[in-house]
PATORFI-220110 format. One record per atom (N, C-alpha, C): residue number from 1; residue in three letters; atom name; x negated, y, z negated. Coordinates in steps of 0.02 Angstrom, whole numbers, plus 50000, padded with zeros to 5 digits. Layout:
<nodes>
     k     r    a       x       y       z
   NUM   ALA   CA       X       Y       Z
...
</nodes>
This chain:
<nodes>
     k     r    a       x       y       z
     1   MET    N   49577   50155   49461
     1   MET   CA   49522   50115   49423
     1   MET    C   49464   50104   49453
     2   VAL    N   49399   50103   49423
     2   VAL   CA   49339   50091   49441
     2   VAL    C   49322   50010   49472
     3   GLY    N   49306   49995   49503
     3   GLY   CA   49290   49921   49511
     3   GLY    C   49351   49896   49533
     4   MET    N   49390   49898   49540
     4   MET   CA   49464   49858   49579
     4   MET    C   49466   49889   49654
     5   ARG    N   49465   49828   49671
     5   ARG   CA   49481   49816   49751
     5   ARG    C   49569   49802   49763
     6   VAL    N   49595   49852   49796
     6   VAL   CA   49672   49818   49835
     6   VAL    C   49677   49821   49894
     7   THR    N   49698   49780   49922
     7   THR   CA   49695   49754   49993
     7   THR    C   49757   49793   50021
     8   ALA    N   49748   49803   50080
     8   ALA   CA   49810   49840   50125
     8   ALA    C   49882   49800   50128
     9   GLU    N   49862   49737   50114
     9   GLU   CA   49908   49693   50103
     9   GLU    C   49957   49699   50065
    10   GLU    N   49909   49697   50009
    10   GLU   CA   49944   49702   49930
    10   GLU    C   49974   49760   49926
    11   THR    N   49949   49822   49949
    11   THR   CA   49987   49901   49942
    11   THR    C   50035   49886   49979
    12   MET    N   50046   49846   50037
    12   MET   CA   50117   49853   50080
    12   MET    C   50158   49805   50043
    13   HIS    N   50147   49758   50016
    13   HIS   CA   50181   49717   49989
    13   HIS    C   50226   49747   49923
    14   THR    N   50183   49794   49872
    14   THR   CA   50204   49820   49820
    14   THR    C   50257   49906   49856
    15   VAL    N   50222   49927   49913
    15   VAL   CA   50280   49972   49944
    15   VAL    C   50346   49939   49971
    16   GLN    N   50333   49889   49980
    16   GLN   CA   50420   49846   50002
    16   GLN    C   50456   49831   49957
    17   ALA    N   50411   49802   49906
    17   ALA   CA   50457   49790   49839
    17   ALA    C   50491   49841   49833
    18   GLU    N   50452   49898   49828
    18   GLU   CA   50492   49966   49787
    18   GLU    C   50538   49986   49823
    19   LEU    N   50525   49993   49885
    19   LEU   CA   50590   49993   49940
    19   LEU    C   50654   49977   49926
    20   ALA    N   50652   49899   49910
    20   ALA   CA   50697   49850   49910
    20   ALA    C   50718   49856   49834
    21   GLU    N   50697   49870   49787
    21   GLU   CA   50710   49865   49738
    21   GLU    C   50747   49943   49712
    22   ARG    N   50718   49991   49719
    22   ARG   CA   50739   50056   49721
    22   ARG    C   50803   50077   49768
    23   PHE    N   50807   50055   49847
    23   PHE   CA   50834   50082   49879
    23   PHE    C   50885   50041   49946
    24   GLY    N   50864   49973   49912
    24   GLY   CA   50905   49938   49915
    24   GLY    C   50886   49910   50023
    25   ILE    N   50823   49927   50024
    25   ILE   CA   50806   49918   50094
    25   ILE    C   50764   49852   50101
    26   ALA    N   50782   49811   50136
    26   ALA   CA   50793   49749   50148
    26   ALA    C   50714   49737   50196
    27   HIS    N   50735   49778   50243
    27   HIS   CA   50675   49758   50295
    27   HIS    C   50654   49834   50312
    28   SER    N   50562   49840   50317
    28   SER   CA   50529   49896   50332
    28   SER    C   50480   49867   50365
    29   THR    N   50446   49942   50410
    29   THR   CA   50386   49926   50449
    29   THR    C   50344   49976   50432
    30   ILE    N   50284   49931   50406
    30   ILE   CA   50222   50006   50360
    30   ILE    C   50166   49992   50400
    31   GLN    N   50148   50047   50423
    31   GLN   CA   50075   50045   50446
    31   GLN    C   50031   50088   50391
    32   LEU    N   49974   50055   50384
    32   LEU   CA   49935   50073   50342
    32   LEU    C   49849   50081   50377
    33   LYS    N   49823   50131   50388
    33   LYS   CA   49776   50162   50380
    33   LYS    C   49706   50146   50321
    34   CYS    N   49652   50080   50358
    34   CYS   CA   49614   50080   50295
    34   CYS    C   49551   50113   50304
    35   HIS    N   49515   50139   50239
    35   HIS   CA   49437   50140   50258
    35   HIS    C   49413   50134   50204
    36   THR    N   49339   50140   50183
    36   THR   CA   49327   50133   50115
    36   THR    C   49312   50216   50089
    37   TYR    N   49319   50193   50005
    37   TYR   CA   49339   50248   49965
    37   TYR    C   49265   50299   49993
    38   GLN    N   49206   50267   49992
    38   GLN   CA   49149   50316   50014
    38   GLN    C   49145   50364   50097
    39   ASP    N   49205   50340   50127
    39   ASP   CA   49214   50393   50197
    39   ASP    C   49259   50426   50174
    40   VAL    N   49289   50441   50124
    40   VAL   CA   49324   50501   50105
    40   VAL    C   49295   50555   50102
    41   ALA    N   49309   50616   50123
    41   ALA   CA   49289   50682   50083
    41   ALA    C   49357   50691   50035
    42   HIS    N   49323   50716   49956
    42   HIS   CA   49369   50719   49924
    42   HIS    C   49386   50794   49908
</nodes>
């Protein structure tokens, strides 16, 4: 999505919610590595 920014915290909460809903995992420890889109070689 062009122009849309999602923070690492928002992503983490989304992943945790999916883990809880789909697999019943109530607690998870997640590590995210963040960088700007321009820094990534695609």
